[in-house]
C-alpha positions in Angstrom: 137.4 58.3 104.6 137.2 61.5 106.9 140.6 62.9 107.0 141.9 62.9 110.9 145.2 64.0 112.1 147.0 61.3 113.7 147.9 61.9 117.2 150.8 60.8 119.5 151.7 56.9 118.1 151.5 53.8 120.6 153.0 50.6 120.8 149.2 49.4 119.4 149.8 51.4 116.1 153.3 50.4 115.7 152.0 46.5 115.8 149.3 47.3 113.5 151.7 48.8 111.1 153.6 46.0 111.6 150.6 43.9 110.5 150.2 46.1 107.4 153.5 45.7 106.3 153.3 41.8 106.3 150.0 41.9 104.4 151.5 44.4 101.9 154.2 42.1 101.4 152.5 38.6 101.3 149.8 40.6 99.0 146.9 38.8 100.2 145.0 38.4 103.7 145.4 34.3 102.9 148.9 34.5 102.7 149.4 36.7 105.6 147.4 34.4 107.6 149.7 31.9 108.1 152.7 34.1 108.5 151.0 35.9 111.3 149.7 33.2 112.5 145.9 35.1 113.3 142.9 34.6 111.2 141.7 36.3 108.4 139.3 38.3 110.2 141.4 39.2 112.5 143.8 40.7 109.8 140.7 42.2 108.2 139.6 43.9 111.8 143.0 44.8 112.6 143.6 46.7 108.9 140.4 48.4 109.6 141.4 49.5 112.9 144.3 51.0 111.4 142.6 52.7 108.5 140.4 54.4 111.3 143.3 55.6 113.3 145.2 57.4 110.5 142.0 58.4 108.7 143.4 56.8 105.4 142.1 54.0 103.1 145.1 51.1 102.7 144.1 49.1 100.4 141.3 47.3 98.6 140.2 44.0 99.3 136.9 42.0 98.1 136.1 39.6 95.2 138.2 41.5 93.0 141.3 40.6 95.0 144.2 42.8 97.1 145.4 45.8 96.0 147.4 48.9 98.0 145.3 52.1 97.2 148.2 55.0 96.5 147.8 56.2 100.3 148.9 52.4 101.5 151.9 52.4 99.2 152.9 55.8 100.4 152.3 54.7 103.8 154.4 51.5 103.4 157.2 54.0 102.3 157.2 56.0 105.6 156.9 52.7 107.2 160.2 51.4 105.4 161.6 54.6 106.5 160.5 54.0 110.1 161.9 50.8 109.8 165.3 52.1 108.7 165.1 54.8 111.5 164.7 52.3 114.3 167.6 50.2 113.2 169.7 53.2 112.5 168.9 54.1 116.5 169.6 50.8 117.5 173.3 50.6 115.4 173.9 54.0 117.0 173.4 52.8 120.7 175.4 49.7 119.7 178.0 51.9 118.9 178.0 54.0 121.8 178.7 50.8 123.8 181.9 49.9 121.3 183.0 53.7 121.6 182.8 54.7 125.3 183.7 58.3 126.0 184.2 59.4 129.6 186.5 59.1 132.3 187.8 55.8 134.5 189.3 56.6 138.1 191.4 54.1 139.3 193.2 53.8 142.4 196.3 51.7 142.9 197.8 51.0 146.1 201.6 51.8 145.7 204.3 49.4 144.5 202.0 47.3 142.3 203.5 48.0 139.3 206.6 45.3 139.8 204.2 42.7 140.2 205.1 40.2 137.6 200.7 39.7 137.3 200.3 41.8 134.7 196.2 41.6 134.8 195.8 45.5 135.7 198.2 47.0 132.9 196.9 44.7 130.2 193.0 45.4 131.0 194.2 48.9 130.8 195.8 48.7 127.6 193.1 46.8 126.1 190.3 49.1 127.3 192.2 52.1 125.5 192.8 50.4 122.7 189.5 49.3 121.9 187.7 52.7 123.5 190.6 55.6 122.7 188.1 58.5 123.7 188.3 57.4 127.3 190.5 59.4 129.8 192.0 56.7 132.5 192.7 58.6 135.7 195.2 56.4 137.9 196.5 57.8 141.3 198.8 55.8 143.9 197.4 55.9 147.1 197.0 54.2 150.5 194.5 51.6 151.4 192.4 53.6 153.7 192.4 56.7 151.1 191.4 54.3 148.4 188.7 52.9 150.3 187.0 56.3 151.4 187.2 57.5 147.5 185.8 54.4 146.0 182.8 54.7 148.7 182.3 58.3 148.2 182.4 57.6 144.3 185.4 59.8 143.7 187.0 56.6 142.6 185.1 54.0 140.5 187.9 51.3 141.2 190.7 50.5 143.3 193.6 47.8 143.6 194.1 47.0 147.5 195.1 44.4 149.7 192.6 42.4 151.2 193.0 43.3 155.1 189.2 44.2 156.4 186.7 43.7 154.2 184.2 46.7 154.4 180.4 46.1 153.9 179.9 49.0 151.5 182.1 47.1 148.8 182.6 44.5 146.5 185.8 42.6 146.2 187.2 40.9 142.9 190.5 38.7 143.9 193.2 39.9 141.6 196.3 37.8 142.8 198.3 36.5 145.5 200.9 39.0 146.9 203.7 37.1 148.8 205.6 39.1 151.7 209.2 38.0 153.2 211.2 39.9 155.8 214.3 41.4 154.2 217.7 42.8 155.6 220.4 44.7 153.6 223.6 42.7 152.4 225.8 44.4 154.9 223.6 43.9 158.1 224.9 41.3 160.4 221.8 39.2 160.3 222.5 38.5 156.6 226.0 36.5 157.2 224.5 34.7 160.3 223.7 31.2 159.9 221.8 29.2 162.0 219.1 31.8 163.1 215.6 31.1 164.8 212.9 33.5 165.4 214.5 34.7 168.9 217.7 36.2 167.1 215.2 38.4 165.3 214.5 40.6 168.5 217.8 42.0 169.3 217.6 44.1 165.6 215.8 46.9 165.2 212.7 46.8 162.6 210.8 48.7 160.8 206.9 48.6 161.0 204.6 49.8 158.6 201.5 52.0 160.2 198.9 51.2 157.7 196.5 48.0 158.0 198.2 44.7 157.5 196.5 41.1 157.3 196.6 39.0 160.7 199.5 36.8 160.0 201.4 40.0 159.2 200.9 41.5 162.6 201.8 38.1 164.5 204.9 38.4 162.4 205.8 41.4 163.6 205.6 40.5 167.1 208.7 38.5 166.6 210.7 42.1 165.9 211.8 44.9 167.8 210.1 47.7 165.8 211.7 51.0 166.7 210.3 52.8 163.3 207.4 53.0 160.9 206.8 53.9 157.5 203.8 55.1 155.6 204.4 52.6 152.9 206.7 50.3 151.1 209.3 52.4 149.7 210.0 54.0 153.4 210.3 50.2 154.3 212.6 49.7 151.5 214.7 53.2 152.2 215.0 51.5 155.9 216.2 48.2 154.9 218.9 49.4 152.5 220.4 51.6 155.2 221.4 48.7 156.7 219.9 49.5 159.9 216.5 47.8 159.9 214.8 44.5 159.1 211.7 44.9 157.4 209.1 43.0 155.7 208.9 43.5 151.7 206.2 42.2 149.0 208.9 39.9 146.8 208.2 41.0 143.6 209.0 44.6 145.0 212.3 43.8 146.6 213.1 41.4 143.6 215.4 44.2 141.8 217.5 44.7 145.0 217.7 41.2 146.0 218.9 40.5 142.0 221.5 43.2 142.9 222.8 41.5 145.7 222.1 44.8 148.1 219.2 42.7 150.0 218.7 39.3 151.4 215.4 37.6 152.9 216.0 36.4 156.7 214.3 32.9 158.0 212.1 33.0 154.7 210.1 29.8 155.5 209.0 31.4 158.7 209.0 34.9 158.3 206.7 35.4 155.2 203.1 36.1 154.6 200.4 36.4 151.9 198.2 39.3 151.3 195.4 38.9 148.7 195.2 41.7 146.4 191.5 42.4 145.3 189.7 45.4 142.7 186.8 46.9 144.9 183.9 48.8 143.7 181.2 50.5 145.4 178.4 48.0 146.6 175.3 49.2 144.5 176.6 52.0 142.5 175.2 52.9 139.3 176.1 51.0 136.5 178.9 52.1 134.8 179.5 50.9 131.0 183.4 51.8 131.4 184.0 49.7 134.2 181.7 46.7 132.5 184.1 47.1 129.9 187.1 47.4 132.1 185.9 44.0 134.1 185.2 42.1 130.7 189.1 42.5 129.8 189.8 41.5 133.1 187.9 38.6 133.7 189.0 37.4 130.1 192.5 37.9 131.2 192.1 36.0 134.3 190.2 32.9 132.5 193.3 32.8 129.7 195.9 32.9 132.4 193.7 30.0 134.7 193.8 27.9 131.3 197.7 28.6 130.9 198.5 27.6 134.5 196.1 24.2 133.9 197.8 23.5 130.6 
């Protein structure tokens, strides 16, 4: 057979080599026929085609039986090397999925750390444990700032209250956050009984100057808001001064309430619930680190739901 240089290896070449490997392992066209599910004549044509493409005689077939030529035996060894290389490639790709490298940029609304639901902290812990080469970058900020940074991809994720959904973002619910109206323990309303909503307008209150759910906006209309604050910590400062009423999430207010420094006012009426969500940018390029974070997050959510149902 005339010597011939092999050009680029095509998918068809790989198919022919796979047939050759099966024939060589079966040691006959007849046995290979049932394994491959094609006729002996088709196998013979494929073998001839492969020999022509690589310019080598690979096997003897005829009345004397089937046998590999020296070149055929050598090609079979090379084919085993090729298969090992493909398997090694697949293994390395899978290893990349298991050993991720890169950064995860996560924005969090202020003061979520006191929330008793630990979905975020546990998800980050699992991600860090399984992929120690991933660098976690956390930033605490306001709702609007986090939304903007997720939209322009300076952040991969953001944990924020759901107030007004934006069309460019996807929202994954995390948990519900309950907020109540509080005053300091030495505020006159702390000792007053038989309060009603009209009594609240006689006392100064603090209003957040960030976006709020619709119910929160309605409840603030009962208050005499003479002060504003950019975040929950600022609201807490003014409540603790003893001069202002203000709304705080119950998980954030718990420490001061347990210490007897603040107390809720009209909790059955003056409270609202905010859904905390994880936001991502719609249509953004798939990110394996983000996907792994969400795998842990959803797994934890399912476990907690099963626990609560039991």
